[in-house]
C-alpha positions as CSV (number, residue, x, y, z in Angstrom):
1,M,-20.9,14.9,35.6
2,R,-17.2,15.1,36.2
3,I,-14.3,17.1,34.7
4,E,-10.8,15.7,34.3
5,P,-8.5,18.6,35.2
6,D,-5.3,17.4,33.3
7,I,-4.7,19.0,30.0
8,K,-5.0,16.8,26.9
9,L,-2.6,17.6,24.0
10,D,-2.7,17.7,20.2
11,F,0.1,17.5,17.7
12,C,0.4,21.3,17.6
13,D,0.9,21.4,21.4
14,V,4.2,19.6,21.5
15,L,7.6,19.4,19.7
16,L,10.3,16.7,19.9
17,K,13.4,17.7,21.8
18,P,16.6,17.1,19.9
19,K,19.3,14.9,21.4
20,R,22.9,13.9,20.7
21,S,22.9,11.4,17.8
22,T,25.5,9.0,16.5
23,L,23.7,8.8,13.1
24,S,25.8,10.3,10.3
25,S,23.0,10.5,7.7
26,R,19.2,10.3,7.5
27,K,19.5,7.5,5.0
28,D,20.8,5.2,7.8
29,V,17.4,5.3,9.6
30,E,15.4,2.1,9.2
31,L,11.7,2.8,8.7
32,E,10.6,-0.8,8.2
33,R,9.1,-2.5,11.2
34,T,8.1,-6.1,12.0
35,F,5.1,-6.8,14.1
36,K,3.7,-10.0,15.4
37,F,0.0,-9.7,16.2
38,L,-1.4,-10.9,19.5
39,H,-4.4,-13.1,18.5
40,S,-3.5,-14.1,14.9
41,G,0.2,-14.6,15.5
42,Y,0.8,-13.2,12.0
43,K,4.1,-11.4,11.3
44,W,4.0,-8.3,9.1
45,T,7.0,-6.3,7.9
46,G,6.9,-2.9,6.2
47,I,6.6,0.9,6.7
48,P,3.6,1.2,9.1
49,I,1.8,4.0,7.2
50,I,-1.8,3.4,6.1
51,S,-4.0,5.2,3.6
52,S,-7.4,5.9,5.1
53,N,-10.4,3.9,4.1
54,M,-12.2,7.0,2.7
55,T,-13.7,6.8,-0.8
56,S,-11.9,10.0,-1.7
57,V,-8.6,8.8,-0.5
58,T,-7.9,5.1,-1.2
59,T,-8.6,4.3,-4.7
60,K,-7.0,1.2,-6.4
61,E,-4.4,3.6,-7.9
62,V,-3.5,4.9,-4.4
63,A,-3.4,1.3,-3.1
64,Y,-0.9,0.3,-5.7
65,K,1.4,3.2,-4.8
66,M,1.2,2.4,-1.1
67,I,2.0,-1.3,-1.8
68,E,5.0,-0.3,-4.0
69,R,6.5,1.6,-1.0
70,G,5.9,-1.3,1.5
71,M,3.0,0.5,3.2
72,L,-0.6,-0.5,3.8
73,A,-3.8,0.5,1.9
74,C,-7.1,0.4,3.8
75,L,-9.9,0.0,1.3
76,P,-13.2,1.9,1.7
77,K,-16.2,-0.3,2.7
78,T,-17.5,0.0,-0.9
79,L,-14.3,-1.2,-2.6
80,F,-14.1,-4.9,-2.2
81,W,-11.0,-6.5,-3.9
82,D,-9.8,-10.1,-4.2
83,V,-6.3,-8.9,-3.2
84,G,-4.4,-12.0,-4.2
85,R,-0.7,-11.5,-3.9
86,Y,-1.2,-8.1,-2.2
87,E,-2.9,-9.6,0.9
88,A,-0.1,-8.6,3.2
89,N,-0.5,-4.9,2.4
90,V,-4.3,-4.4,1.8
91,I,-6.9,-4.1,4.5
92,Q,-10.6,-4.8,3.7
93,S,-13.1,-2.6,5.5
94,F,-16.5,-3.5,6.9
95,G,-19.1,-1.9,9.1
96,M,-21.3,-3.9,11.4
97,D,-22.3,-6.0,8.3
98,T,-19.6,-8.6,7.6
99,S,-21.7,-10.8,5.4
100,K,-19.1,-10.5,2.5
101,L,-16.2,-11.5,4.6
102,D,-16.0,-15.1,3.6
103,S,-15.8,-14.2,-0.1
104,L,-12.8,-11.8,0.3
105,P,-9.6,-13.6,1.1
106,G,-6.9,-11.5,2.8
107,Q,-4.8,-11.1,6.0
108,F,-6.4,-7.9,7.4
109,I,-9.9,-6.8,8.0
110,C,-11.0,-3.5,9.6
111,I,-14.3,-3.2,11.5
112,D,-14.6,0.5,11.0
113,V,-17.3,2.4,12.9
114,P,-17.3,6.0,14.2
115,N,-18.3,4.9,17.7
116,G,-16.2,2.0,19.0
117,Y,-17.8,2.2,22.4
118,M,-21.0,0.4,21.5
119,Q,-21.3,-3.1,23.0
120,D,-22.3,-4.4,19.6
121,V,-18.8,-3.6,18.4
122,V,-17.2,-5.5,21.2
123,D,-19.6,-8.4,20.6
124,L,-18.9,-8.5,16.9
125,T,-15.1,-8.5,17.5
126,Q,-15.4,-11.4,19.8
127,K,-17.7,-13.3,17.4
128,L,-15.2,-12.8,14.5
129,R,-12.3,-13.9,16.6
130,N,-14.1,-17.0,17.8
131,G,-15.2,-17.7,14.2
132,Y,-11.9,-17.1,12.4
133,G,-9.4,-17.9,15.1
134,G,-5.9,-17.1,14.1
135,T,-6.6,-16.8,10.4
136,L,-7.4,-13.0,10.4
137,N,-5.7,-9.9,11.7
138,I,-8.7,-7.9,13.1
139,I,-8.6,-4.1,13.3
140,V,-11.4,-2.4,15.2
141,G,-12.2,1.3,16.0
142,N,-12.5,4.1,16.6
143,V,-11.8,4.9,20.3
144,V,-9.8,7.4,22.2
145,T,-9.5,6.0,25.7
146,A,-7.4,3.3,27.4
147,E,-10.4,1.4,28.8
148,Q,-12.1,0.7,25.5
149,T,-8.8,0.0,23.8
150,E,-8.3,-2.8,26.4
151,A,-11.9,-4.0,26.0
152,L,-11.5,-4.4,22.2
153,I,-8.1,-6.2,22.5
154,L,-9.5,-8.6,25.1
155,A,-12.5,-9.2,22.8
156,G,-10.1,-10.3,20.0
157,A,-8.8,-7.2,18.2
158,D,-5.2,-7.4,17.1
159,I,-5.1,-3.6,16.4
160,V,-7.3,-0.8,17.7
161,K,-7.9,2.3,15.6
162,V,-7.6,5.5,17.7
163,G,-9.1,8.9,16.9
164,I,-12.5,10.6,17.2
165,G,-13.1,14.0,15.6
166,S,-9.4,14.5,14.7
167,G,-9.8,14.2,10.9
168,S,-9.6,17.3,8.7
169,A,-12.9,16.4,7.0
170,C,-14.6,15.4,10.3
171,S,-17.1,17.6,12.1
172,T,-17.9,15.2,15.0
173,R,-16.4,17.5,17.6
174,I,-18.5,20.4,16.3
175,K,-21.8,18.5,16.0
176,T,-21.5,16.4,19.2
177,G,-18.9,17.9,21.5
178,V,-17.2,14.5,21.7
179,G,-13.6,13.8,21.1
180,M,-10.0,13.8,22.5
181,P,-6.9,15.6,21.3
182,Q,-5.0,13.1,19.2
183,M,-1.6,13.3,20.9
184,S,-2.9,12.4,24.3
185,A,-5.2,9.7,22.8
186,I,-2.2,8.0,21.2
187,I,-0.2,8.1,24.4
188,E,-3.0,6.7,26.6
189,C,-4.3,4.1,24.1
190,S,-0.9,2.8,23.1
191,D,0.1,2.3,26.7
192,A,-3.0,0.3,27.3
193,A,-2.6,-1.8,24.1
194,H,1.1,-2.5,24.6
195,G,0.4,-3.7,28.1
196,L,-1.8,-6.4,26.7
197,G,0.4,-7.2,23.7
198,G,-1.8,-5.4,21.2
199,H,-1.2,-2.5,18.8
200,I,-2.8,0.7,17.7
201,I,-3.3,2.8,14.6
202,S,-3.4,6.6,15.0
203,D,-6.2,7.7,12.7
204,G,-6.6,11.4,11.9
205,G,-5.1,14.7,13.0
206,C,-1.9,14.7,11.0
207,T,-1.4,17.8,8.8
208,V,2.3,17.6,8.1
209,A,5.1,15.1,8.1
210,G,6.1,16.3,11.6
211,D,2.8,15.2,13.0
212,V,3.4,11.7,11.6
213,A,6.7,11.6,13.5
214,K,5.0,12.8,16.7
215,A,2.4,10.1,16.4
216,F,5.0,7.4,16.1
217,A,7.0,9.0,18.9
218,G,3.9,9.0,21.1
219,G,3.6,5.2,20.8
220,A,1.5,4.6,17.7
221,D,2.4,1.4,15.9
222,F,0.7,2.5,12.6
223,V,-0.4,5.9,11.4
224,M,-3.4,6.3,9.1
225,L,-3.6,9.3,6.8
226,G,-6.6,10.8,5.0
227,G,-6.3,14.5,4.2
228,M,-2.6,14.4,3.7
229,L,-3.0,11.8,1.0
230,A,-6.1,13.4,-0.7
231,G,-6.1,15.6,-3.7
232,H,-3.5,13.8,-5.8
233,D,-3.4,12.6,-9.3
234,E,-4.4,9.1,-8.2
235,N,-7.6,10.2,-6.3
236,G,-8.7,13.6,-7.6
237,S,-9.4,16.9,-5.9
238,D,-12.7,16.0,-4.1
239,F,-12.2,15.2,-0.4
240,Y,-15.1,14.4,2.0
241,G,-15.6,12.8,5.3
242,M,-17.3,9.4,5.5
243,S,-20.1,10.9,7.7
244,S,-20.6,13.9,5.4
245,E,-23.9,14.5,3.6
246,R,-22.2,13.6,0.3
247,A,-21.0,10.2,1.6
248,N,-24.4,9.4,3.0
249,N,-26.1,10.3,-0.3
250,E,-23.7,8.2,-2.4
251,L,-23.3,5.2,-0.1
252,S,-26.4,5.0,2.2
253,G,-29.2,6.5,0.2
254,G,-29.1,9.8,2.0
255,L,-29.2,11.0,5.6
256,R,-31.7,9.2,7.8
257,D,-34.1,11.4,9.7
258,Y,-32.4,10.7,13.0
259,R,-28.9,11.6,11.8
260,A,-26.9,14.7,11.2
261,S,-23.9,15.1,8.9
262,E,-20.7,14.8,10.8
263,G,-18.2,15.6,7.9
264,W,-17.1,18.2,5.5
265,E,-17.0,18.2,1.7
266,L,-13.8,20.0,0.4
267,R,-12.2,20.9,-2.9
268,L,-8.5,20.6,-2.7
269,P,-5.8,22.1,-5.0
270,A,-4.0,19.6,-7.2
271,R,-1.1,18.1,-5.4
272,G,0.5,16.1,-8.2
273,P,1.6,12.5,-7.9
274,I,1.1,10.9,-4.5
275,N,4.6,9.5,-4.5
276,R,5.9,13.0,-3.9
277,T,3.9,13.3,-0.7
278,L,4.9,9.8,0.5
279,Q,8.5,10.6,-0.1
280,D,8.1,13.8,1.9
281,I,6.6,11.9,4.8
282,E,9.4,9.3,4.7
283,G,12.0,12.0,4.6
284,G,10.5,13.8,7.5
285,L,10.4,10.6,9.6
286,R,14.0,9.8,8.9
287,S,15.0,13.4,9.8
288,A,13.0,13.2,13.0
289,C,14.7,10.0,14.0
290,S,18.1,11.4,13.2
291,Y,17.4,14.5,15.4
292,V,16.7,12.3,18.5
293,G,19.2,9.5,17.9
294,A,16.8,6.7,16.8
295,R,18.4,4.4,14.2
296,R,15.1,2.6,13.7
297,L,11.5,3.9,13.6
298,K,10.9,1.2,16.3
299,D,13.3,3.1,18.6
300,L,11.6,6.5,18.2
301,P,9.3,6.3,21.3
302,K,12.3,5.3,23.5
303,C,14.4,8.2,22.2
304,A,11.6,10.8,22.3
305,T,11.2,13.6,24.8
306,F,8.3,16.0,24.1
307,V,8.3,19.7,25.1
308,M,5.0,21.6,25.4
309,V,4.8,24.7,23.3
310,N,2.3,27.5,22.6
311,R,3.5,27.8,18.9
312,Q,5.1,25.1,16.9
313,A,6.2,27.1,13.8
314,N,6.7,30.7,12.5
315,T,3.9,31.1,10.0
316,S,4.3,34.8,9.4
317,L,5.2,34.5,5.7
318,W,3.4,31.3,4.8
319,E,0.9,33.0,2.5
320,H,3.9,33.7,0.2
321,R,4.9,30.0,-0.1
322,S,5.1,28.6,-3.6
């Protein structure tokens, strides 16, 4: 047993420090980014925000809205789609069973498992990379440490998904005691990935647009959102974790006798059209960049200075919000 004495940070533990800026308007900030992926060599351009591959988040209707805005939609494992002309903005998801992969053309696949530390996950990543060479962009996760980020990239992952227990519908930290505060996980894993030429997705933990800005400022290349995109006209008011009892009942024939539910089932208030939320996130990102002098989202980590805080906002009258 060992204890690491340094404090790990979450989004609520830090704020971005403003700096002198030559930007005259938020509209001058460029949110689009272009990435070239390590193993596939594929180039992608767009706004690097991804809807989570949860059945209560990314429906086809949500996917279309994400695509319209130049973002990415990560489909649930149960939603297989011959994406056709949308292949640059749709991610197909699999677990350890990739038997349907050959029948689903597209540029991106996500090997999505809650525990990216299993050797079987590393072996599958290597097998897929060897089998498909440079024809696929492979996303693998989830992890929260630099060492496993490196292991998955070296095995053939182009992008590693970062986040354990950080989601609003996830009870992994409660049931298992395992996890890592998301801000520190992003900083450590992005540093490891970028050192090898790979990329990361910050998955989970964002509750407001400012958290999305902090994730990008901390080094995330992409940010995946679940709860923030749930409860809209395009996906309904039910929101539940993919390890919840409901998800197990609907997708896996019920909880196995060796498992516990590691997710919540929630009923959310109606939030209206998802475009309204996406615009709010984009606006927050542009404003964050303008506060620190970043003309491009790409420049945000270079311009960012974080300050540690014990309270990030005055919430005394929040119950009166309309």
